[in-house]
C-alpha positions as MATLAB code, in Angstrom:
seq = 'MDFDFMTGNLSWAESAELAQRLQVNGFSGMLFTETSQVPWMMISAAAMATTELQFSTGIAVAFPRSPMVSAQIAWELARNTQGRFRLGLGSQVRGHIVRRYGVPFDKPAQRMKDYVEAFKACIRAFRGDERLQHDGEYYCLNYLPGAWAPPMHEYSDVKVDIAAVGPYMCRVAGEVANGIHVHPMHSTNYIKERLLPELATGAARGGREVSDIELIVPVFVVPGDSPEERAKLLARARSQIAFYGSTPNYAFQFDDLGFEGTTGKLSDLLRSGDVAGMAGIISDEMLDHFTVSGRWDDIADLLSTRYRSHASRLVTYLAGESIRSEPSNLPKWGEIAAAVRGR';
ca = [
     -21.117   -1.522   23.218;
     -22.698   -2.701   19.999;
     -21.983   -6.226   18.821;
     -21.683   -6.838   15.077;
     -21.252   -9.856   12.832;
     -18.417   -9.873   10.280;
     -19.188  -11.397    6.905;
     -18.603  -11.147    3.171;
     -18.682  -13.101   -0.088;
     -22.385  -13.930    0.137;
     -25.043  -14.073   -2.528;
     -27.780  -11.466   -2.192;
     -30.237  -14.108   -0.997;
     -27.729  -15.413    1.559;
     -27.074  -11.899    2.795;
     -30.781  -11.218    3.292;
     -31.431  -14.537    5.021;
     -28.452  -14.151    7.351;
     -29.446  -10.578    8.216;
     -32.923  -11.711    9.256;
     -31.475  -14.408   11.509;
     -28.981  -12.024   13.092;
     -31.653   -9.428   13.804;
     -33.907  -12.005   15.469;
     -30.975  -13.195   17.590;
     -30.033   -9.794   18.945;
     -27.009   -8.643   16.955;
     -26.486   -4.908   16.466;
     -25.369   -5.044   12.886;
     -23.329   -6.559   10.085;
     -19.867   -5.560    8.943;
     -19.084   -6.497    5.343;
     -15.546   -7.060    4.127;
     -14.369   -6.391    0.584;
     -12.243   -9.204   -0.789;
     -13.476  -11.056   -3.880;
     -16.814   -9.179   -3.907;
     -17.769   -5.553   -3.457;
     -20.008   -5.072   -0.401;
     -22.697   -2.730   -1.703;
     -25.216   -5.218   -3.108;
     -24.886   -7.542   -0.117;
     -25.613   -4.609    2.190;
     -28.593   -3.569    0.087;
     -30.073   -7.068    0.240;
     -29.515   -7.321    3.993;
     -30.986   -3.879    4.622;
     -34.142   -4.599    2.644;
     -34.686   -7.753    4.724;
     -34.383   -6.028    8.109;
     -35.524   -2.944    9.994;
     -33.059   -2.582   12.864;
     -29.627   -3.895   11.904;
     -26.881   -1.374   11.248;
     -24.447   -1.867    8.389;
     -20.840   -0.928    7.753;
     -17.933   -1.858    5.548;
     -14.856   -3.200    7.203;
     -13.315   -2.211    4.988;
     -14.135   -0.919    1.522;
     -10.953   -0.263   -0.455;
     -10.614    3.481   -0.889;
      -7.985    4.379   -3.451;
      -9.323    2.525   -6.522;
     -12.506    4.612   -6.175;
     -12.855    8.353   -6.490;
     -14.001   10.054   -3.270;
     -17.034   11.195   -5.283;
     -17.935    7.591   -6.154;
     -17.597    6.517   -2.509;
     -19.679    9.484   -1.379;
     -22.427    8.695   -3.901;
     -22.565    5.054   -2.767;
     -22.591    5.976    0.931;
     -25.237    8.661    0.381;
     -27.525    6.239   -1.446;
     -27.081    3.530    1.168;
     -27.722    5.999    3.985;
     -30.939    7.069    2.305;
     -32.233    3.578    1.596;
     -31.264    2.110    4.965;
     -32.803    5.136    6.711;
     -29.518    6.042    8.333;
     -28.377    2.522    9.207;
     -25.148    2.680    7.185;
     -21.666    4.005    7.870;
     -18.721    3.778    5.497;
     -15.502    2.119    6.591;
     -12.507    2.761    4.343;
      -9.079    1.181    4.186;
      -5.915    1.715    2.184;
      -5.167   -2.000    1.550;
      -1.531   -2.852    0.765;
       0.651   -1.818   -2.131;
       0.517   -5.143   -3.984;
      -3.261   -5.146   -4.225;
      -3.569   -1.446   -5.030;
      -0.913   -1.378   -7.741;
      -1.084   -4.889   -9.211;
      -4.770   -5.819   -8.754;
      -6.477   -2.434   -9.046;
      -3.889   -0.698  -11.217;
      -3.802    2.618   -9.348;
      -0.967    4.484   -7.588;
       0.003    3.769   -3.991;
       2.176    6.389   -2.364;
       2.075    8.016    1.071;
      -1.132    6.172    2.008;
      -1.766    8.089    5.238;
      -1.507   11.476    3.521;
      -3.639   10.246    0.632;
      -6.249    8.848    3.027;
      -6.521   12.146    4.875;
      -7.133   13.978    1.612;
      -9.564   11.243    0.534;
     -11.694   11.552    3.667;
     -11.705   15.340    3.446;
     -12.782   15.122   -0.204;
     -15.486   12.603    0.735;
     -16.794   14.985    3.400;
     -16.794   17.862    0.925;
     -18.986   15.757   -1.368;
     -21.401   14.979    1.456;
     -21.669   18.672    2.389;
     -22.408   19.487   -1.235;
     -25.054   16.740   -1.426;
     -26.679   18.225    1.710;
     -26.704   21.656    0.146;
     -24.474   23.114    2.858;
     -22.016   24.528    0.337;
     -20.934   24.191   -3.264;
     -18.464   21.429   -4.004;
     -14.949   22.771   -3.541;
     -12.103   20.568   -2.427;
      -8.533   21.380   -3.437;
      -6.244   18.800   -1.888;
      -2.849   17.306   -2.530;
      -4.337   14.267   -4.267;
      -7.964   15.138   -5.081;
      -9.476   18.262   -6.590;
     -13.278   18.269   -6.833;
     -15.237   21.379   -7.807;
     -17.914   20.391  -10.309;
     -21.387   19.182   -9.318;
     -24.142   20.439  -11.633;
     -27.650   20.161  -10.236;
     -28.599   17.368  -12.608;
     -25.805   15.203  -11.211;
     -26.384   15.943   -7.532;
     -28.079   13.048   -5.719;
     -31.525   13.596   -4.163;
     -31.446   15.133   -0.705;
     -32.711   13.088    2.226;
     -33.021   13.303    6.004;
     -30.234   10.781    6.772;
     -27.449   13.062    5.637;
     -25.098   12.663    8.604;
     -23.072    9.974    6.861;
     -20.254    8.697    9.074;
     -16.907    7.692    7.588;
     -14.365    5.528    9.427;
     -10.901    4.377    8.425;
      -8.799    1.319    9.215;
      -5.474    2.096   10.878;
      -2.586    0.194   12.438;
       0.528    2.347   12.352;
       1.015    5.778   13.924;
       0.504    7.931   10.838;
      -2.843    6.404    9.857;
      -4.011    6.445   13.489;
      -3.308   10.185   13.606;
      -5.243   10.668   10.384;
      -8.196    8.804   11.905;
      -8.061   11.037   14.952;
      -7.932   14.152   12.808;
     -10.613   13.543   10.183;
     -12.609   10.310   10.684;
     -15.705    9.518   12.723;
     -14.283    6.175   13.785;
     -11.309    3.869   13.509;
     -11.332    0.209   12.538;
      -8.807   -1.484   14.803;
      -6.910   -4.377   13.233;
      -8.182   -7.833   14.302;
      -4.664   -8.714   15.465;
      -4.328   -6.439   18.467;
      -3.674   -6.595   22.180;
      -4.959   -4.326   24.926;
      -1.358   -3.137   25.277;
      -1.412   -2.005   21.633;
      -4.707   -0.154   22.083;
      -3.614    1.619   25.268;
       0.054    2.290   24.518;
       0.099    2.873   20.777;
      -3.302    3.398   19.160;
      -4.999    5.722   21.674;
      -2.015    8.111   22.101;
      -1.656    8.494   18.324;
      -5.420    8.903   17.986;
      -5.309   11.638   20.613;
      -2.495   13.410   18.745;
      -4.558   13.406   15.568;
      -7.697   14.496   17.389;
      -5.892   17.480   18.900;
      -4.628   18.403   15.453;
      -8.232   18.388   14.238;
      -9.528   20.357   17.204;
     -11.314   17.335   18.662;
     -11.196   15.041   21.674;
     -10.178   11.398   21.373;
     -13.614   10.525   22.758;
     -15.099   11.935   19.547;
     -13.696    8.985   17.578;
     -15.461    5.642   17.839;
     -13.384    2.471   18.077;
     -14.691   -0.408   15.973;
     -12.876   -3.520   17.136;
     -12.929   -6.936   15.441;
     -12.156   -9.628   18.004;
     -11.088  -13.256   17.755;
     -13.828  -14.541   20.084;
     -13.534  -18.255   20.909;
     -16.451  -19.585   22.989;
     -16.965  -23.139   24.167;
     -17.796  -24.975   27.350;
     -14.822  -27.305   27.076;
     -11.313  -27.217   25.618;
     -12.507  -29.660   22.971;
     -15.335  -27.372   21.906;
     -12.982  -24.405   21.662;
     -10.222  -26.290   19.856;
     -11.370  -25.722   16.258;
     -11.824  -21.953   16.556;
      -8.619  -21.606   18.561;
      -6.741  -23.376   15.780;
      -8.365  -21.048   13.250;
      -7.408  -17.998   15.322;
      -3.853  -19.304   15.697;
      -3.403  -19.682   11.933;
      -4.950  -16.280   11.145;
      -2.795  -14.502   13.716;
       0.244  -16.248   12.257;
      -0.686  -15.019    8.783;
      -1.246  -11.428    9.932;
       1.853  -11.558   12.120;
       4.108  -12.463    9.198;
       3.721   -8.898    7.884;
       6.821   -6.835    8.797;
       4.723   -3.753    9.593;
       3.023   -5.691   12.393;
       6.221   -6.940   14.054;
       5.862   -4.438   16.887;
       2.670   -6.191   18.000;
       4.793   -9.142   19.107;
       7.856   -7.149   20.139;
       5.893   -4.936   22.530;
       4.660   -8.038   24.348;
       8.108   -9.563   24.716;
       7.922  -11.952   21.747;
      10.757  -10.400   19.750;
      11.683  -12.036   16.475;
       8.308  -13.695   15.956;
       7.513  -11.893   12.709;
      10.855  -12.859   11.203;
      10.230  -16.521   11.983;
       6.727  -16.334   10.531;
       7.951  -14.599    7.379;
      10.601  -17.267    6.801;
       8.024  -20.051    7.175;
       5.576  -18.249    4.871;
       8.207  -17.987    2.161;
       8.893  -21.714    2.464;
       5.172  -22.567    2.356;
       5.132  -24.083    5.840;
       1.664  -22.906    6.918;
       1.378  -25.506    9.673;
       4.730  -24.428   11.018;
       3.548  -20.819   11.116;
       0.611  -21.715   13.347;
       2.984  -23.583   15.622;
       4.901  -20.365   16.281;
       1.837  -18.787   17.916;
       2.015  -19.964   21.516;
      -0.858  -20.192   23.981;
       0.577  -17.160   25.764;
       0.377  -15.160   22.538;
      -3.188  -16.324   21.977;
      -4.165  -14.974   25.386;
      -3.198  -11.494   24.184;
      -4.898  -11.669   20.791;
      -8.063  -13.693   21.504;
     -10.921  -13.773   24.000;
     -11.624  -17.378   24.900;
     -13.901  -18.939   27.496;
     -17.190  -20.624   28.330;
     -20.262  -19.434   26.454;
     -21.736  -17.874   29.598;
     -18.485  -16.057   30.437;
     -17.616  -14.509   27.076;
     -19.768  -11.381   27.438;
     -18.143  -10.539   30.775;
     -14.672  -11.164   29.347;
     -15.374   -8.895   26.370;
     -16.847   -6.181   28.559;
     -13.899   -6.246   30.935;
     -11.361   -6.013   28.113;
     -13.042   -3.462   25.847;
     -15.683   -1.426   27.667;
     -13.294    1.462   28.346;
     -12.371    1.833   24.690;
     -14.667    0.259   22.104;
     -17.936    1.545   20.690;
     -18.536   -1.540   18.560;
     -17.187   -5.059   18.799;
     -17.142   -7.271   15.720;
     -17.006  -11.059   15.891;
     -14.257  -12.311   13.594;
     -15.004  -16.038   13.892;
     -18.744  -16.249   14.559;
     -19.533  -16.993   10.911;
     -17.293  -20.044   10.894;
     -18.727  -21.184   14.219;
     -22.303  -20.989   12.941;
     -21.561  -22.600    9.592;
     -20.024  -25.614   11.301;
     -22.755  -25.796   13.951;
     -25.972  -23.849   13.132;
     -27.297  -24.366   16.665;
     -24.558  -21.992   17.874;
     -26.361  -18.936   16.478;
     -28.667  -18.445   19.498;
     -25.637  -18.758   21.776;
     -23.878  -16.001   19.849;
     -27.104  -14.016   20.104;
     -27.020  -14.321   23.877;
     -23.472  -12.953   23.862;
     -24.601  -10.087   21.613;
     -27.528   -9.217   23.889;
     -25.362   -9.388   27.009;
     -22.631   -7.179   25.521;
     -25.195   -4.636   24.325;
     -26.837   -4.669   27.738;
     -23.573   -3.651   29.372;
];
């Protein structure tokens, strides 16, 4: 398995400096989120400062951008990173798409399928495989004069992944994407009993095997040689899981594990502004399902045991916070990265 570092909201100089340190310490790559900043310039800065790291977006918001725009960006990054870039797309939620970006949000799984197929049509046209011709339910693209076609290059196998939680989007990932970004709040039960069966259904629909789709899995990793050392990151994981778990669409994550009614309690506390109370709802037993916690020397084995049958790439959700609070932790994270990659 590869072992990546999740980050975002960096200056270009910070992105380059962090990338150099991660490469020296044995990480596979960097996954850039899109929240208050777009990821493209951070990735460019990091790529120019390194020679081996791989880069991905986890995720870039799809619907506010035309598939052509996303394809042009991905094509340029693939060329300039010499094939070290893959595009991760996500639908985001209705409030952001409609109220922040000002674009429609309807039937996101169907729209995402059409989006990815349109993106792939653009890439085939850029490669010169065929003229641009995509006639979908949401996107129609059929005009690419030579003067507007991007330069051809040898890194033209541009991979596109999508984020998915529910059954419809998981099927879309299985049908049309190269990989799937698993939600950070997940259990092994969710992966085995919900995600993989839906992925297999989609893969069969697309004439593929489920093994053709790579699983990219962000993990709440909490290392430390004592309970005291782990306490800060565990508290951070507890609060983040509480926030994610307050979303009604994720209620089944708790229900499937026997924690029925948890999302309703979290939603009520969120509405009342009781953030501390939300974290208190997440018990230690719940944390065991949604985090990987242990001594520094044991974490790689714990990750390998939990994910080696499923994941292609693991992504550390909390490593950035760990290193910012204690810079000397970076080599320790590097040892985990090297050990995971070695397995």
